[in-house]
LUMVO-839654 format. One record per residue (C-alpha): x, y, z; residue number from 1. Coordinates in steps of 0.5 Angstrom, whole numbers. Layout:
REM LUMVO-839654
     x     y     z   k
     X     Y     Z NUM
...
END
This chain:
REM LUMVO-839654
     x     y     z   k
     7   -42    21   1
     4   -46    15   2
     6   -54    14   3
     5   -58     8   4
     7   -66     5   5
    11   -67     0   6
     6   -68    -5   7
     3   -61    -3   8
    -2   -63     1   9
    -3   -58     6  10
    -4   -60    14  11
    -9   -57    19  12
    -6   -53    24  13
   -10   -56    30  14
    -8   -63    27  15
    -3   -67    31  16
     2   -72    26  17
    -1   -78    28  18
    -8   -75    26  19
    -5   -72    20  20
    -2   -80    18  21
     5   -77    18  22
    10   -83    18  23
    18   -84    19  24
    21   -82    13  25
    16   -77    11  26
    18   -70     8  27
    15   -64    11  28
    15   -57     8  29
    14   -51    14  30
    13   -44    12  31
    14   -40    18  32
    10   -33    17  33
    12   -26    21  34
     9   -24    27  35
     4   -18    26  36
     1   -12    29  37
    -4    -8    26  38
    -8    -2    30  39
   -14     3    29  40
   -16     9    34  41
   -18     4    40  42
   -14    -2    40  43
    -7    -6    38  44
    -8   -13    34  45
    -2   -18    35  46
    -2   -24    31  47
     3   -29    31  48
     5   -37    30  49
     4   -41    36  50
     3   -49    36  51
     2   -48    28  52
    -3   -44    28  53
    -4   -36    27  54
    -7   -33    34  55
    -9   -27    35  56
    -9   -23    41  57
   -12   -15    42  58
   -12   -10    48  59
   -16    -3    49  60
   -11     3    48  61
   -15     6    54  62
   -12     0    59  63
    -6    -5    59  64
   -10   -10    60  65
   -12   -16    54  66
   -19   -14    50  67
   -25   -18    50  68
   -27   -15    44  69
   -24   -21    39  70
   -28   -26    35  71
   -28   -32    37  72
   -25   -35    32  73
   -18   -33    30  74
   -14   -38    28  75
   -10   -39    21  76
   -10   -31    20  77
    -7   -29    14  78
    -8   -22    14  79
   -11   -16    17  80
   -15    -9    16  81
   -17    -4    20  82
   -22     3    19  83
   -21     6    26  84
   -26     3    30  85
   -27    -5    27  86
   -22   -10    24  87
   -22   -16    18  88
   -19   -22    18  89
   -18   -26    12  90
   -16   -33    14  91
   -12   -39    10  92
   -19   -42     7  93
   -20   -36     4  94
   -26   -33     9  95
   -26   -26    13  96
   -28   -25    20  97
   -30   -17    23  98
   -31   -15    29  99
   -31    -7    32 100
   -36    -2    31 101
   -42    -4    26 102
   -41     2    22 103
   -35     2    21 104
   -34    -6    17 105
   -35    -9    24 106
   -41   -13    21 107
   -40   -16    14 108
   -46   -21    17 109
   -51   -18     9 110
   -44   -19     5 111
   -42   -26     9 112
   -44   -31     4 113
   -40   -28    -2 114
   -33   -27     3 115
   -31   -34     1 116
   -23   -34    -3 117
   -22   -28     0 118
   -14   -27    -3 119
   -14   -19    -1 120
   -18   -14     4 121
   -16    -6     3 122
   -20    -1     7 123
   -22     6     7 124
   -23    11    14 125
   -30     8    14 126
   -31     2    10 127
   -27    -5     7 128
   -27    -8     1 129
   -25   -16    -1 130
   -21   -18    -7 131
   -24   -26    -9 132
   -20   -31   -12 133
   -25   -29   -18 134
   -23   -22   -19 135
   -29   -20   -16 136
   -30   -15   -11 137
   -34   -15    -4 138
   -35    -8     0 139
   -39    -6     6 140
   -38    -2    12 141
   -41     6    10 142
   -44     7     5 143
   -42    14     3 144
   -35    12     5 145
   -34     6     0 146
   -38     1     3 147
   -44     0    -2 148
   -40    -2    -9 149
   -47    -5   -12 150
   -48     1   -17 151
   -42    -1   -20 152
   -41    -9   -18 153
   -43   -11   -25 154
   -37    -7   -28 155
   -32   -10   -22 156
   -29   -17   -25 157
   -22   -19   -27 158
   -19   -14   -22 159
   -12   -18   -19 160
   -10   -14   -13 161
   -12    -8    -8 162
    -8    -2    -6 163
   -11     3    -1 164
   -10    11     0 165
   -15    16     4 166
   -21    17     1 167
   -24    13    -4 168
   -24     6    -8 169
   -22     5   -15 170
   -21    -1   -19 171
   -17    -2   -26 172
   -19    -7   -32 173
   -11    -9   -33 174
    -7   -10   -27 175
   -13   -11   -23 176
    -9    -6   -18 177
   -14    -2   -13 178
   -13     4   -11 179
   -17     7    -4 180
   -17    14    -1 181
   -21    16     6 182
   -28    14     3 183
   -28    12    -4 184
   -25     6    -7 185
   -22     5   -15 186
   -20    -1   -19 187
   -17    -2   -25 188
   -21    -8   -28 189
   -17   -14   -33 190
   -18   -12   -40 191
   -18   -18   -45 192
   -13   -14   -50 193
    -9   -10   -45 194
    -9    -3   -41 195
   -16    -3   -39 196
   -21     2   -36 197
   -22     4   -29 198
   -29     4   -24 199
   -30     8   -18 200
   -34     9   -12 201
   -36    12    -6 202
   -35    18    -4 203
   -36    23   -10 204
   -31    29    -7 205
   -26    25    -6 206
   -25    21   -13 207
   -32    17   -11 208
   -35    20   -18 209
   -30    19   -25 210
   -35    21   -30 211
   -33    27   -32 212
   -26    24   -34 213
   -29    17   -35 214
   -28    17   -43 215
   -21    18   -42 216
   -20    13   -37 217
   -17     8   -42 218
   -11     4   -43 219
   -10     5   -36 220
    -3     2   -34 221
    -2     4   -26 222
    -6     8   -21 223
    -4    12   -14 224
    -8    16   -10 225
    -7    22    -5 226
   -12    24     1 227
   -17    26    -2 228
   -16    25   -10 229
   -13    19   -16 230
    -9    19   -22 231
    -9    14   -27 232
    -2    13   -31 233
    -4    11   -39 234
     0     6   -43 235
     2    12   -48 236
     6    16   -41 237
     0    21   -40 238
    -4    22   -34 239
   -12    23   -31 240
   -14    26   -24 241
   -20    26   -21 242
   -23    28   -14 243
   -21    34   -11 244
   -19    40   -14 245
   -13    42   -11 246
   -10    36   -14 247
   -12    36   -21 248
    -7    37   -25 249
    -8    43   -27 250
    -6    48   -33 251
     0    51   -29 252
     1    44   -28 253
     1    42   -35 254
     6    47   -37 255
    10    45   -31 256
    10    38   -35 257
    11    41   -42 258
    18    45   -40 259
    21    40   -37 260
    26    38   -43 261
    26    45   -46 262
    23    43   -53 263
    16    45   -51 264
    14    38   -52 265
    15    35   -45 266
    17    28   -42 267
    12    22   -42 268
    11    20   -35 269
    14    13   -33 270
    11    12   -26 271
     8    16   -21 272
     8    17   -13 273
     3    21    -7 274
     3    23    -1 275
    -2    25     3 276
    -4    32     0 277
     1    31    -6 278
     4    27   -13 279
    10    27   -16 280
    11    24   -23 281
    17    21   -25 282
    19    22   -33 283
    22    18   -37 284
    28    24   -38 285
    30    23   -30 286
    26    29   -28 287
    20    30   -23 288
    14    34   -23 289
     9    34   -16 290
     3    38   -15 291
    -1    40    -9 292
    -1    41    -2 293
     6    44    -1 294
     7    41     6 295
     6    35     3 296
    11    36    -1 297
     8    39    -8 298
    12    44    -8 299
    19    42   -11 300
    22    49   -12 301
    28    49    -7 302
    31    42   -10 303
    28    44   -18 304
    35    45   -20 305
    38    37   -16 306
    31    33   -19 307
    36    30   -26 308
    37    23   -27 309
    32    21   -23 310
    31    13   -23 311
    26    12   -17 312
    22    17   -13 313
    19    13    -6 314
    14    17    -1 315
    12    18     7 316
     6    22     9 317
     7    28     7 318
    14    29     3 319
    18    26    -2 320
    25    23    -4 321
    28    22   -11 322
    33    16   -12 323
    39    19   -18 324
    43    16   -23 325
    48    18   -19 326
    46    14   -13 327
    46    20    -9 328
    39    22    -6 329
    34    29    -6 330
    29    30    -1 331
    23    35     0 332
    17    36     4 333
    15    36    11 334
    21    37    14 335
    20    32    21 336
    17    27    16 337
    23    25    11 338
    23    32     8 339
    29    35    11 340
    35    30    10 341
    41    35    11 342
    43    31    18 343
    45    25    13 344
    47    29     7 345
    54    26     7 346
    52    19     7 347
    46    19     2 348
    52    18    -3 349
    53    10    -7 350
    45     9    -5 351
    43     2    -9 352
    35     2    -5 353
    30     7    -2 354
    25     5     1 355
    19     9     6 356
    15     8    12 357
     9    13    13 358
    14    18    17 359
    21    16    15 360
    26    13     9 361
    31     8     9 362
    36     8     5 363
    41     2     3 364
    49     4     1 365
    53    -1    -3 366
    57    -2     3 367
    51    -4     6 368
    50     2    11 369
    43     3    13 370
    42    11    12 371
    35    13    17 372
    31    19    16 373
    25    23    19 374
    21    22    25 375
    26    16    27 376
    25    17    34 377
    20    12    34 378
    24     7    31 379
    26     3    39 380
    33     0    38 381
    29    -8    38 382
    25    -5    32 383
    31    -2    28 384
    35    -9    29 385
    29   -13    27 386
    29    -8    20 387
    37    -9    20 388
    36   -17    20 389
    32   -16    14 390
    36   -11    10 391
    42   -16    12 392
    39   -22     9 393
    39   -18     2 394
    46   -15     3 395
    48   -23     4 396
    45   -24    -2 397
    47   -19    -7 398
    54   -20    -4 399
    55   -14    -1 400
    60   -12     5 401
    56   -10    11 402
    60    -4    15 403
    55    -2    20 404
    49     2    21 405
    46     9    22 406
    40    10    27 407
END
């Protein structure tokens, strides 16, 4: 919980009201932060509010006892990210605390002086990248997985936020979004003249080297990444892909874009989504073109005739779901991770909101009912109730009647 005075001055969580000079009649503003749970391959990390301070508690998955591997200073934490064997935490004062296996980002000593005024952190499989308030980026960890950005550091300015997938980092020069795959980064770096260019670093085979398409990476407005490749959406509605060749925009894929409206000229792309092994492009004419691994949703052959009037596309790790203008939903990809919605097909009407987790989809109907499908076996009753409370708050805000929930 973060507290501040009426004039906006923040209070130290460790201070008492008397020490802070609070008197009768003073106005305080309190902001409650939700508890969070983060996991890597070895440990769980639980964060929450206690006595006005964010506290962390970690434990090893190999035993039920709490772990002593947590760093000594873990209060006032705003965000946690993890590689398989390391954690990185952003504190309220903008500093960063890391622990775990050194070669996977658990040791940030060599960049610690640069880790100030940090607003966000992202992780690849073995490295971290931190975004600072001045729009610059600091990375550490395994150099082969994006932990060394020194060769592109001069280009990493004006970045506003960081995103991640599985194998690379990338920085975009206008809206500042940064995506990542397992072993590389790519950032869209801000430009004073509008949509900008892309800076990539990390494993070349996973998108860390964009030199072959660098001249085309201009006027970029959005960036998406799968397990080993990136796709950049340009202002003119065209796409540029680089990274793993199986996820590239081959001539066959390009031909499908050209045939979507029957004129041969095609339709421009309005948005892109990515699973771990495939991409799905939502065109301005409401059609969808997907490519990549068929087991990850890269093939739409079975639902091609149903993909019209699409307004939004969401993705799990290996499946896609499309929300159409008639408020129905079409799914494809790996059946057990949301690609098969046949069990709830009769309920997928009157949908106005669609969201996804890595293994399941959730759709909100106009009557307030929530429909879940995919790998929902791990959604225990307590977790589902928390999900419903969040949906219910949005439903009440929009004046929609609540009628129940499907589990």
